[in-house]
N, C-alpha and C positions, 0 to 999 in steps of 0.2 A: 407209620413213619412217613413224614412229608419230605418229598424230594423236589427241588426246584431246578428248572432249566429253561432255556430258550432254544428256538430252532429258527433256521431260515428254510424257506420252501421255495422250490421251483416247480411250477405247474405247466404241463404241456397238454393242450387240447388234443384228443384223438378222435377216431371215428366212433359215432354213437352206436351202440348195440341194439337199442330199442327205439321206437318212433318217439318224438317229442321229449327226448332226454338228451343230456350232455355227458360226455365221458372224458376224464382227465386222468393222465398219469402224473404222479408227483414224486419228487425226491426231497427229503429233509436232511439237513446237518444239525445235530443236536450238540449244544454246549451247556456247561454247568454240571450239575449233579447227574444228569443224563448225557453221556457222551457217545456219539456213534452216528450211524446213518440209518434212514429207513426209506423204503420205496413203497408206493402204494397206487391204488386205483380209486377213483371217485366217480360216482354216477349222480347226476343231478336231474331235476324235473322242476317245472313251474316257471315263474317269471321273476328272476332275481331283480330285474330292473325296476319292478313295482313293488319290491320288498316282500314278495310271496313266493316261496320256493322251498325245496328240500334237497338233501343229499345224503348219501351213505358212502362210506369209505372204509377200506381195509388196507392196513400197512403192516410191513414186517420191518421191525427194528433189529439192528445188530450192533452190539456194543456193550456199555456198562451202564448200569442203573445203580446209583449209590456205589457200593463195593461189589455188586453182583454182575458178572459177565455172562453173555449168551445172546440169544435171540428171543423175541416175543412179538406177538401180533397185537396191533392196536385196532379198535373198531370205533367208528364214529357215526352218529345219527344226528343230523343237523336240520333244523327247520327255521324259516323266516315267515311271519304272518303279519303283514302290515306293520312292520317295524319291531315286532316282538320276536326275539330269537331264543331258540332252545338248542341245547347241545348235550348229548350224552356221548362220552369219550372214555372207553374202557380198555383195560388189559383183557385180552381174549383168554378166558380159562383154558387150560390144557395146552397152550401154544408155546410155553417156555422150553428153552433149551439150556444146557450148561448150568450155571449157578441161578438161572431164572426158571428152572423147572418148579412148577407150582405156584408161580407168581400170579397174583391177581390184584386188581386195583382200579381206581377211578382217576382220570386225568381232568383237572379243571384248567380250562384254557382262557387266556385273556389276550386280546390283540389290542395294542395301543394304537388308537386311531390317528395320532399324529405321526408316530415314528413307523408304524406297521410291524413293530417287534411283537413276536408270538412268544408269550410266557406261559409256562405250565407248572402247576403244582401237582405232583402224583402222590396219591395216598396209596402206597404199596403194602400189600400183605401177601400172605401165602395160604394156599388151600391144603397144605400138608402139615 
């Protein structure tokens, strides 16, 4: 089942926990077929200004995905290597509550470079 949504994100730099890394807290407001809010933490390393860096993030979403309500965690692993980008964005298995118990899936993220709009297509399934 493909679920489409957009989100607005607010990122706040915080104190790094490891040498040569960055740490950011973030909050998202989701609209579309995914409705709700999420909060998370991102850790980064490398040199984003040169186009070579990476990050990991974990966030907890609360709201409705399609017709299912509850909470679920999302996990991200992103890389940039001289302009080549990679992203793995997943629903964390075993993290769902409420109607989202057993939810698993992959999120495909696209950021419009002109408007900055973050669009997501979630391929949601269930492990039960």
